[in-house]
C-alpha positions, 0 to 999 in steps of 0.5 A: 494506455488502455484503462481497462488495462489500468483498471485491472492492474488495479484489481489485482493489486487490490487482491493481492492486498487482501491477500496480505491482510489474509496472511496475516490474520491467519499467521495470529491465529496459528494457521501456517500453512492457510499464512504459506498459502495467502503470502503467496497467491499475494505475490502471482496476484502482484504479478498477473497485476504486471501483466494487465498492462502488457495484456499478458495473461497464462493459465497456470502459475508456471507460465505467470513465474516464467514471464515475470523472471523472463522480464522483469527480473533479467532485463533488470527491472528486478532484482535477482532476489526477487526471482528467489522469493517468488520460487521460494514462496511458490514451493512452499504453498505448493506443498502446504497444499499437496503434502498432507503432512507438510508443516511450516514454522511460526519464524518461517511464515513470518519469514515469507510473508515480511516477503510477501510484503516487500514484493508487493511494495516493490510492484505498488511502486513501479506501477505507480510510477509508470502511472506518474510517468504518463501525466508526463512528470518524471518519477525521479524528480518527484524530491522538487515537491518535497522541497517547496512543499508545494503539492503537484497539480496535474490537467487533462483536457484543460481539467484537473486530472490528479495532485501529487504531494509527499507523506509529509505534506498530506499529514500536515494537511490532514492534521490541519483539516482535523485542527478545522473541524474541531474548531468548527464544532467548538463553534457550533456548540458555543453558538448553541448556547454551551458555556464558554470560557475565557481565558483566563479562565481556561487557565485557571482551571487547567490549573486547578486540574493539575495540581488535582494530579 
């Protein structure tokens, strides 16, 4: 796939993510119409990220929505609930933007933001699966990595290009790196002349603190 298309896809997904964050901030400040607007645009940019991969675009929202419904919902890639979520969000966005007296409740906007998060997560996963498949990995078989706890190394032209690992493995790796950083910092302080304690002294000091509680 053309790299320029993939870069545009990522850029639009990033815009969608920023719209989601804005929607949550606006909802907390009780600007519910603004939050509804941003949550709709999060979904809109998600769809345009898909269009970027195909080299397709439209000048009007109706064209973007119609293409998504025809090529992604009716084809079965995404369920019918996506069409319903998108249509309702578009209607709310239109009403809130152009109807001077339109009102939307806190509960309604919270539900729309939740739908937008669902929409964003699903399309992001779909796009990531496409990118992973291009690397020669079946996204449906990534459980092998989780079972062995080993990362998958992907090369390109003989050079390292990408590493895939489970969330659990990534979080454990981050914890290990943070612990190593603390150990190195303690060693540097010891070399610099900081006070050190033997194991026995450390235990005694810990007992004293526990007795103070």
